[in-house]
N, CA, C and O atoms as a GROMACS GRO file, in nm:
protein
  416
    1MET      N    1  -6.983  -0.771  -7.433
    1MET     CA    2  -7.070  -0.645  -7.477
    1MET      C    3  -7.023  -0.598  -7.591
    1MET      O    4  -6.901  -0.594  -7.576
    2VAL      N    5  -7.051  -0.559  -7.703
    2VAL     CA    6  -6.989  -0.491  -7.800
    2VAL      C    7  -7.069  -0.394  -7.844
    2VAL      O    8  -7.192  -0.392  -7.839
    3ASP      N    9  -6.975  -0.288  -7.900
    3ASP     CA   10  -7.016  -0.179  -7.938
    3ASP      C   11  -7.102  -0.182  -8.023
    3ASP      O   12  -7.138  -0.292  -8.067
    4CYS      N   13  -7.158  -0.060  -8.071
    4CYS     CA   14  -7.238  -0.008  -8.175
    4CYS      C   15  -7.162   0.124  -8.210
    4CYS      O   16  -7.066   0.182  -8.158
    5ARG      N   17  -7.250   0.154  -8.332
    5ARG     CA   18  -7.200   0.246  -8.399
    5ARG      C   19  -7.390   0.368  -8.469
    5ARG      O   20  -7.495   0.307  -8.494
    6ILE      N   21  -7.386   0.426  -8.474
    6ILE     CA   22  -7.531   0.507  -8.480
    6ILE      C   23  -7.419   0.583  -8.604
    6ILE      O   24  -7.297   0.600  -8.617
    7THR      N   25  -7.575   0.620  -8.698
    7THR     CA   26  -7.542   0.719  -8.788
    7THR      C   27  -7.618   0.789  -8.800
    7THR      O   28  -7.728   0.747  -8.762
    8ALA      N   29  -7.615   0.874  -8.833
    8ALA     CA   30  -7.731   1.003  -8.868
    8ALA      C   31  -7.755   1.003  -9.031
    8ALA      O   32  -7.666   1.039  -9.107
    9VAL      N   33  -7.900   0.951  -9.084
    9VAL     CA   34  -7.907   0.919  -9.208
    9VAL      C   35  -7.964   0.981  -9.265
    9VAL      O   36  -7.923   0.981  -9.382
   10ARG      N   37  -8.097   1.083  -9.240
   10ARG     CA   38  -8.176   1.128  -9.265
   10ARG      C   39  -8.193   1.220  -9.174
   10ARG      O   40  -8.176   1.196  -9.055
   11LYS      N   41  -8.232   1.347  -9.224
   11LYS     CA   42  -8.345   1.452  -9.089
   11LYS      C   43  -8.388   1.531  -9.168
   11LYS      O   44  -8.317   1.585  -9.252
   12THR      N   45  -8.514   1.551  -9.156
   12THR     CA   46  -8.640   1.577  -9.166
   12THR      C   47  -8.708   1.724  -9.100
   12THR      O   48  -8.708   1.755  -8.981
   13GLU      N   49  -8.758   1.791  -9.199
   13GLU     CA   50  -8.833   1.939  -9.086
   13GLU      C   51  -8.968   1.917  -9.162
   13GLU      O   52  -8.987   1.899  -9.283
   14TYR      N   53  -9.076   1.925  -9.033
   14TYR     CA   54  -9.192   1.919  -9.074
   14TYR      C   55  -9.239   2.096  -9.037
   14TYR      O   56  -9.266   2.137  -8.924
   15ARG      N   57  -9.241   2.187  -9.177
   15ARG     CA   58  -9.238   2.313  -9.155
   15ARG      C   59  -9.359   2.382  -9.090
   15ARG      O   60  -9.372   2.483  -9.020
   16ASP      N   61  -9.491   2.236  -9.171
   16ASP     CA   62  -9.619   2.293  -9.165
   16ASP      C   63  -9.654   2.273  -8.977
   16ASP      O   64  -9.726   2.335  -8.899
   17LEU      N   65  -9.564   2.160  -8.960
   17LEU     CA   66  -9.661   2.140  -8.851
   17LEU      C   67  -9.555   2.251  -8.690
   17LEU      O   68  -9.580   2.275  -8.572
   18MET      N   69  -9.481   2.271  -8.752
   18MET     CA   70  -9.390   2.348  -8.718
   18MET      C   71  -9.469   2.529  -8.699
   18MET      O   72  -9.467   2.584  -8.589
   19GLU      N   73  -9.505   2.568  -8.770
   19GLU     CA   74  -9.579   2.680  -8.776
   19GLU      C   75  -9.724   2.690  -8.724
   19GLU      O   76  -9.778   2.799  -8.707
   20LEU      N   77  -9.787   2.568  -8.699
   20LEU     CA   78  -9.878   2.544  -8.649
   20LEU      C   79  -9.897   2.525  -8.518
   20LEU      O   80  -9.987   2.582  -8.456
   21TYR      N   81  -9.798   2.427  -8.454
   21TYR     CA   82  -9.829   2.399  -8.310
   21TYR      C   83  -9.693   2.427  -8.218
   21TYR      O   84  -9.715   2.423  -8.097
   22GLU      N   85  -9.562   2.453  -8.255
   22GLU     CA   86  -9.410   2.484  -8.171
   22GLU      C   87  -9.444   2.634  -8.191
   22GLU      O   88  -9.502   2.699  -8.278
   23ASN      N   89  -9.366   2.668  -8.045
   23ASN     CA   90  -9.314   2.750  -8.008
   23ASN      C   91  -9.170   2.822  -8.096
   23ASN      O   92  -9.074   2.760  -8.142
   24PRO      N   93  -9.186   2.912  -8.098
   24PRO     CA   94  -9.041   2.974  -8.220
   24PRO      C   95  -8.887   2.931  -8.124
   24PRO      O   96  -8.863   3.014  -8.037
   25ILE      N   97  -8.812   2.843  -8.131
   25ILE     CA   98  -8.709   2.849  -8.097
   25ILE      C   99  -8.590   2.891  -8.202
   25ILE      O  100  -8.601   2.934  -8.317
   26GLU      N  101  -8.471   2.865  -8.124
   26GLU     CA  102  -8.370   2.967  -8.178
   26GLU      C  103  -8.325   2.845  -8.263
   26GLU      O  104  -8.325   2.830  -8.385
   27HIS      N  105  -8.273   2.735  -8.131
   27HIS     CA  106  -8.191   2.608  -8.206
   27HIS      C  107  -8.225   2.527  -8.140
   27HIS      O  108  -8.229   2.520  -8.018
   28ALA      N  109  -8.265   2.430  -8.248
   28ALA     CA  110  -8.344   2.256  -8.184
   28ALA      C  111  -8.251   2.175  -8.223
   28ALA      O  112  -8.305   2.066  -8.206
   29CYS      N  113  -8.150   2.155  -8.263
   29CYS     CA  114  -8.112   2.010  -8.318
   29CYS      C  115  -7.972   2.061  -8.389
   29CYS      O  116  -7.960   2.136  -8.485
   30ASP      N  117  -7.868   1.992  -8.306
   30ASP     CA  118  -7.724   1.993  -8.379
   30ASP      C  119  -7.701   1.853  -8.464
   30ASP      O  120  -7.589   1.840  -8.512
   31VAL      N  121  -7.767   1.780  -8.478
   31VAL     CA  122  -7.712   1.664  -8.505
   31VAL      C  123  -7.705   1.695  -8.703
   31VAL      O  124  -7.786   1.774  -8.753
   32CYS      N  125  -7.603   1.623  -8.790
   32CYS     CA  126  -7.639   1.630  -8.926
   32CYS      C  127  -7.658   1.519  -8.998
   32CYS      O  128  -7.649   1.407  -8.948
   33VAL      N  129  -7.685   1.539  -9.116
   33VAL     CA  130  -7.679   1.357  -9.185
   33VAL      C  131  -7.501   1.289  -9.162
   33VAL      O  132  -7.424   1.384  -9.178
   34GLY      N  133  -7.461   1.222  -9.145
   34GLY     CA  134  -7.331   1.151  -9.187
   34GLY      C  135  -7.276   1.178  -9.038
   34GLY      O  136  -7.171   1.116  -9.025
   35ASP      N  137  -7.314   1.254  -8.912
   35ASP     CA  138  -7.286   1.217  -8.834
   35ASP      C  139  -7.242   1.108  -8.742
   35ASP      O  140  -7.285   1.135  -8.630
   36VAL      N  141  -7.170   0.990  -8.742
   36VAL     CA  142  -7.080   0.906  -8.631
   36VAL      C  143  -7.070   0.954  -8.528
   36VAL      O  144  -7.029   1.068  -8.504
   37TRP      N  145  -7.122   0.836  -8.419
   37TRP     CA  146  -7.113   0.848  -8.277
   37TRP      C  147  -7.068   0.685  -8.285
   37TRP      O  148  -7.107   0.611  -8.376
   38THR      N  149  -6.956   0.629  -8.146
   38THR     CA  150  -6.976   0.507  -8.125
   38THR      C  151  -7.014   0.445  -7.993
   38THR      O  152  -6.964   0.514  -7.904
   39THR      N  153  -7.057   0.382  -7.963
   39THR     CA  154  -7.098   0.342  -7.815
   39THR      C  155  -6.978   0.283  -7.746
   39THR      O  156  -6.884   0.236  -7.810
   40ASN      N  157  -6.982   0.286  -7.617
   40ASN     CA  158  -6.867   0.205  -7.548
   40ASN      C  159  -7.023   0.091  -7.452
   40ASN      O  160  -7.104   0.129  -7.368
   41GLY      N  161  -7.010  -0.006  -7.497
   41GLY     CA  162  -7.128  -0.070  -7.500
   41GLY      C  163  -7.280  -0.066  -7.550
   41GLY      O  164  -7.344  -0.089  -7.652
   42CYS      N  165  -7.300  -0.022  -7.410
   42CYS     CA  166  -7.464   0.106  -7.453
   42CYS      C  167  -7.437   0.221  -7.341
   42CYS      O  168  -7.531   0.285  -7.292
   43GLU      N  169  -7.295   0.243  -7.303
   43GLU     CA  170  -7.317   0.394  -7.281
   43GLU      C  171  -7.353   0.506  -7.369
   43GLU      O  172  -7.328   0.481  -7.487
   44ARG      N  173  -7.405   0.622  -7.346
   44ARG     CA  174  -7.467   0.690  -7.416
   44ARG      C  175  -7.287   0.804  -7.444
   44ARG      O  176  -7.215   0.852  -7.356
   45PRO      N  177  -7.266   0.815  -7.660
   45PRO     CA  178  -7.158   0.890  -7.679
   45PRO      C  179  -7.149   0.963  -7.610
   45PRO      O  180  -7.224   0.922  -7.522
   46ASP      N  181  -7.094   1.084  -7.565
   46ASP     CA  182  -7.014   1.204  -7.560
   46ASP      C  183  -7.091   1.296  -7.696
   46ASP      O  184  -7.090   1.298  -7.819
   47GLY      N  185  -7.133   1.343  -7.621
   47GLY     CA  186  -7.236   1.458  -7.717
   47GLY      C  187  -7.370   1.442  -7.804
   47GLY      O  188  -7.434   1.532  -7.858
   48PHE      N  189  -7.397   1.300  -7.803
   48PHE     CA  190  -7.495   1.256  -7.838
   48PHE      C  191  -7.642   1.342  -7.786
   48PHE      O  192  -7.650   1.406  -7.681
   49CYS      N  193  -7.740   1.326  -7.876
   49CYS     CA  194  -7.845   1.420  -7.804
   49CYS      C  195  -7.895   1.337  -7.698
   49CYS      O  196  -7.865   1.218  -7.712
   50GLU      N  197  -7.998   1.380  -7.542
   50GLU     CA  198  -7.969   1.269  -7.460
   50GLU      C  199  -8.184   1.262  -7.527
   50GLU      O  200  -8.240   1.153  -7.514
   51SER      N  201  -8.257   1.369  -7.580
   51SER     CA  202  -8.352   1.325  -7.618
   51SER      C  203  -8.390   1.181  -7.744
   51SER      O  204  -8.480   1.097  -7.737
   52ALA      N  205  -8.288   1.198  -7.844
   52ALA     CA  206  -8.232   1.109  -7.882
   52ALA      C  207  -8.207   0.998  -7.856
   52ALA      O  208  -8.251   0.910  -7.929
   53TRP      N  209  -8.137   0.970  -7.756
   53TRP     CA  210  -8.076   0.838  -7.689
   53TRP      C  211  -8.180   0.782  -7.594
   53TRP      O  212  -8.189   0.666  -7.554
   54GLU      N  213  -8.266   0.898  -7.562
   54GLU     CA  214  -8.364   0.842  -7.414
   54GLU      C  215  -8.456   0.678  -7.615
   54GLU      O  216  -8.472   0.556  -7.613
   55SER      N  217  -8.477   0.770  -7.716
   55SER     CA  218  -8.540   0.706  -7.821
   55SER      C  219  -8.498   0.537  -7.885
   55SER      O  220  -8.548   0.425  -7.884
   56ILE      N  221  -8.373   0.608  -7.940
   56ILE     CA  222  -8.264   0.425  -7.978
   56ILE      C  223  -8.243   0.337  -7.862
   56ILE      O  224  -8.273   0.217  -7.859
   57PHE      N  225  -8.180   0.418  -7.750
   57PHE     CA  226  -8.126   0.388  -7.635
   57PHE      C  227  -8.202   0.224  -7.639
   57PHE      O  228  -8.109   0.149  -7.664
   58PRO      N  229  -8.316   0.151  -7.626
   58PRO     CA  230  -8.356  -0.001  -7.597
   58PRO      C  231  -8.298  -0.049  -7.752
   58PRO      O  232  -8.222  -0.139  -7.717
   59PHE      N  233  -8.291  -0.044  -7.855
   59PHE     CA  234  -8.215  -0.106  -7.943
   59PHE      C  235  -8.113  -0.097  -7.944
   59PHE      O  236  -8.067  -0.199  -7.996
   60VAL      N  237  -8.001   0.000  -7.902
   60VAL     CA  238  -7.862  -0.020  -7.834
   60VAL      C  239  -7.792  -0.129  -7.753
   60VAL      O  240  -7.679  -0.177  -7.754
   61LYS      N  241  -7.922  -0.154  -7.671
   61LYS     CA  242  -7.911  -0.195  -7.521
   61LYS      C  243  -7.914  -0.347  -7.574
   61LYS      O  244  -7.832  -0.424  -7.524
   62VAL      N  245  -8.009  -0.400  -7.681
   62VAL     CA  246  -8.037  -0.519  -7.741
   62VAL      C  247  -7.874  -0.575  -7.783
   62VAL      O  248  -7.797  -0.653  -7.725
   63LEU      N  249  -7.863  -0.500  -7.904
   63LEU     CA  250  -7.768  -0.532  -8.013
   63LEU      C  251  -7.631  -0.529  -7.907
   63LEU      O  252  -7.567  -0.635  -7.903
   64SER      N  253  -7.599  -0.455  -7.851
   64SER     CA  254  -7.457  -0.395  -7.752
   64SER      C  255  -7.429  -0.550  -7.694
   64SER      O  256  -7.316  -0.598  -7.709
   65GLU      N  257  -7.553  -0.641  -7.613
   65GLU     CA  258  -7.586  -0.733  -7.554
   65GLU      C  259  -7.589  -0.857  -7.658
   65GLU      O  260  -7.622  -0.970  -7.622
   66GLY      N  261  -7.544  -0.819  -7.812
   66GLY     CA  262  -7.532  -0.989  -7.898
   66GLY      C  263  -7.656  -0.979  -7.918
   66GLY      O  264  -7.674  -1.099  -7.940
   67GLY      N  265  -7.769  -0.930  -7.929
   67GLY     CA  266  -7.954  -0.927  -7.967
   67GLY      C  267  -7.962  -0.897  -8.104
   67GLY      O  268  -7.862  -0.844  -8.152
   68GLY      N  269  -8.084  -0.925  -8.195
   68GLY     CA  270  -8.060  -0.821  -8.289
   68GLY      C  271  -8.228  -0.880  -8.319
   68GLY      O  272  -8.300  -0.925  -8.231
   69ASN      N  273  -8.261  -0.868  -8.448
   69ASN     CA  274  -8.342  -0.973  -8.527
   69ASN      C  275  -8.480  -0.881  -8.487
   69ASN      O  276  -8.592  -0.932  -8.500
   70PHE      N  277  -8.464  -0.739  -8.435
   70PHE     CA  278  -8.622  -0.720  -8.411
   70PHE      C  279  -8.703  -0.740  -8.509
   70PHE      O  280  -8.680  -0.709  -8.626
   71PHE      N  281  -8.843  -0.813  -8.450
   71PHE     CA  282  -8.978  -0.764  -8.517
   71PHE      C  283  -8.981  -0.893  -8.607
   71PHE      O  284  -9.051  -0.888  -8.708
   72ASP      N  285  -8.914  -1.005  -8.580
   72ASP     CA  286  -8.904  -1.126  -8.729
   72ASP      C  287  -8.821  -1.057  -8.839
   72ASP      O  288  -8.876  -1.052  -8.949
   73GLY      N  289  -8.756  -1.029  -8.833
   73GLY     CA  290  -8.669  -1.005  -8.971
   73GLY      C  291  -8.692  -0.847  -9.040
   73GLY      O  292  -8.680  -0.828  -9.161
   74TRP      N  293  -8.710  -0.789  -8.988
   74TRP     CA  294  -8.779  -0.636  -9.037
   74TRP      C  295  -8.622  -0.543  -9.127
   74TRP      O  296  -8.640  -0.451  -9.207
   75MET      N  297  -8.500  -0.591  -9.094
   75MET     CA  298  -8.374  -0.501  -9.082
   75MET      C  299  -8.302  -0.632  -9.213
   75MET      O  300  -8.349  -0.746  -9.220
   76LYS      N  301  -8.214  -0.595  -9.283
   76LYS     CA  302  -8.203  -0.710  -9.321
   76LYS      C  303  -8.052  -0.724  -9.290
   76LYS      O  304  -8.015  -0.841  -9.301
   77ASP      N  305  -7.968  -0.650  -9.258
   77ASP     CA  306  -7.863  -0.706  -9.106
   77ASP      C  307  -7.968  -0.697  -8.981
   77ASP      O  308  -8.022  -0.594  -8.940
   78GLU      N  309  -7.988  -0.873  -8.912
   78GLU     CA  310  -8.070  -0.890  -8.813
   78GLU      C  311  -7.966  -0.778  -8.706
   78GLU      O  312  -8.017  -0.748  -8.598
   79HIS      N  313  -7.816  -0.715  -8.741
   79HIS     CA  314  -7.775  -0.684  -8.568
   79HIS      C  315  -7.801  -0.531  -8.648
   79HIS      O  316  -7.722  -0.494  -8.736
   80SER      N  317  -7.885  -0.472  -8.619
   80SER     CA  318  -7.868  -0.325  -8.658
   80SER      C  319  -8.040  -0.280  -8.648
   80SER      O  320  -8.131  -0.352  -8.608
   81ALA      N  321  -8.046  -0.192  -8.678
   81ALA     CA  322  -8.209  -0.131  -8.631
   81ALA      C  323  -8.179   0.030  -8.711
   81ALA      O  324  -8.066   0.080  -8.706
   82MET      N  325  -8.262   0.081  -8.764
   82MET     CA  326  -8.319   0.208  -8.837
   82MET      C  327  -8.445   0.277  -8.670
   82MET      O  328  -8.539   0.225  -8.610
   83ILE      N  329  -8.392   0.374  -8.659
   83ILE     CA  330  -8.460   0.429  -8.542
   83ILE      C  331  -8.434   0.610  -8.568
   83ILE      O  332  -8.324   0.654  -8.600
   84SER      N  333  -8.524   0.675  -8.552
   84SER     CA  334  -8.528   0.815  -8.524
   84SER      C  335  -8.611   0.828  -8.379
   84SER      O  336  -8.680   0.761  -8.303
   85CYS      N  337  -8.531   1.018  -8.402
   85CYS     CA  338  -8.603   1.058  -8.302
   85CYS      C  339  -8.761   1.042  -8.261
   85CYS      O  340  -8.858   1.008  -8.328
   86ASN      N  341  -8.742   1.091  -8.080
   86ASN     CA  342  -8.899   1.154  -8.064
   86ASN      C  343  -8.924   1.287  -8.131
   86ASN      O  344  -9.044   1.308  -8.141
   87ASP      N  345  -8.842   1.391  -8.183
   87ASP     CA  346  -8.876   1.506  -8.213
   87ASP      C  347  -8.996   1.476  -8.345
   87ASP      O  348  -8.980   1.404  -8.444
   88GLY      N  349  -9.088   1.539  -8.314
   88GLY     CA  350  -9.227   1.483  -8.364
   88GLY      C  351  -9.221   1.647  -8.531
   88GLY      O  352  -9.303   1.664  -8.621
   89PHE      N  353  -9.127   1.706  -8.508
   89PHE     CA  354  -9.108   1.846  -8.615
   89PHE      C  355  -9.010   1.818  -8.729
   89PHE      O  356  -9.010   1.845  -8.849
   90ARG      N  357  -8.890   1.724  -8.608
   90ARG     CA  358  -8.741   1.756  -8.701
   90ARG      C  359  -8.669   1.631  -8.681
   90ARG      O  360  -8.547   1.613  -8.674
   91PRO      N  361  -8.758   1.551  -8.674
   91PRO     CA  362  -8.725   1.378  -8.698
   91PRO      C  363  -8.549   1.361  -8.767
   91PRO      O  364  -8.487   1.422  -8.854
   92VAL      N  365  -8.514   1.245  -8.676
   92VAL     CA  366  -8.382   1.243  -8.747
   92VAL      C  367  -8.356   1.078  -8.717
   92VAL      O  368  -8.392   1.010  -8.620
   93SER      N  369  -8.279   1.040  -8.839
   93SER     CA  370  -8.351   0.872  -8.868
   93SER      C  371  -8.149   0.836  -8.863
   93SER      O  372  -8.059   0.890  -8.927
   94PHE      N  373  -8.147   0.754  -8.784
   94PHE     CA  374  -8.034   0.690  -8.693
   94PHE      C  375  -7.998   0.529  -8.770
   94PHE      O  376  -8.111   0.483  -8.780
   95TYR      N  377  -7.929   0.453  -8.811
   95TYR     CA  378  -7.855   0.356  -8.853
   95TYR      C  379  -7.814   0.348  -8.739
   95TYR      O  380  -7.764   0.450  -8.691
   96ILE      N  381  -7.823   0.197  -8.638
   96ILE     CA  382  -7.807   0.149  -8.548
   96ILE      C  383  -7.680   0.025  -8.570
   96ILE      O  384  -7.718  -0.052  -8.659
   97GLU      N  385  -7.567  -0.007  -8.526
   97GLU     CA  386  -7.566  -0.140  -8.592
   97GLU      C  387  -7.439  -0.196  -8.481
   97GLU      O  388  -7.345  -0.133  -8.431
   98ALA      N  389  -7.467  -0.297  -8.470
   98ALA     CA  390  -7.332  -0.399  -8.356
   98ALA      C  391  -7.173  -0.373  -8.451
   98ALA      O  392  -7.138  -0.432  -8.553
   99ILE      N  393  -7.116  -0.290  -8.392
   99ILE     CA  394  -6.981  -0.366  -8.457
   99ILE      C  395  -6.896  -0.459  -8.366
   99ILE      O  396  -6.946  -0.517  -8.269
  100ASN      N  397  -6.782  -0.468  -8.397
  100ASN     CA  398  -6.652  -0.583  -8.283
  100ASN      C  399  -6.571  -0.452  -8.257
  100ASN      O  400  -6.575  -0.345  -8.318
  101GLY      N  401  -6.523  -0.477  -8.190
  101GLY     CA  402  -6.364  -0.372  -8.145
  101GLY      C  403  -6.255  -0.300  -8.226
  101GLY      O  404  -6.182  -0.204  -8.200
  102SER      N  405  -6.272  -0.398  -8.360
  102SER     CA  406  -6.190  -0.396  -8.471
  102SER      C  407  -6.189  -0.311  -8.515
  102SER      O  408  -6.084  -0.252  -8.539
  103GLU      N  409  -6.370  -0.240  -8.561
  103GLU     CA  410  -6.448  -0.200  -8.653
  103GLU      C  411  -6.419  -0.031  -8.594
  103GLU      O  412  -6.395  -0.025  -8.474
  104GLU      N  413  -6.421   0.076  -8.656
  104GLU     CA  414  -6.382   0.197  -8.622
  104GLU      C  415  -6.355   0.310  -8.766
  104GLU      O  416  -6.318   0.426  -8.748
   0.00000   0.00000   0.00000
C-alpha cells in the first residue's frame, strides 16, 4: 500500500447560493488553498475534514492500492485525481496523488 498526498488547490464560494438557500453559519471550513496532507495508506489524515474525506476516499483507496487511470485517461498522471468536496456552497478542490514512502 502506498501513501497519497492531498493538496487543496482551489476553494470557491457561491455567495448567491448561500444567500438563497443556506442558513447563516459562523464557521464552515478551515481548509486553505495550499494546505497539504499525507495519508498513511488509505487512512484519513489527522485534521482532515470528515465531510471532504467522504468525497475523496474512494479515489484515495484506489490510489493507495496502486490503482489509478480513472475514467480511462482523465488525468495526465494516471496515479492522481482531482476531486472536490461535497459542499455545494463552498467546494474545495483537492489534487490527490500517489507517492512513494520517500517523498514528503
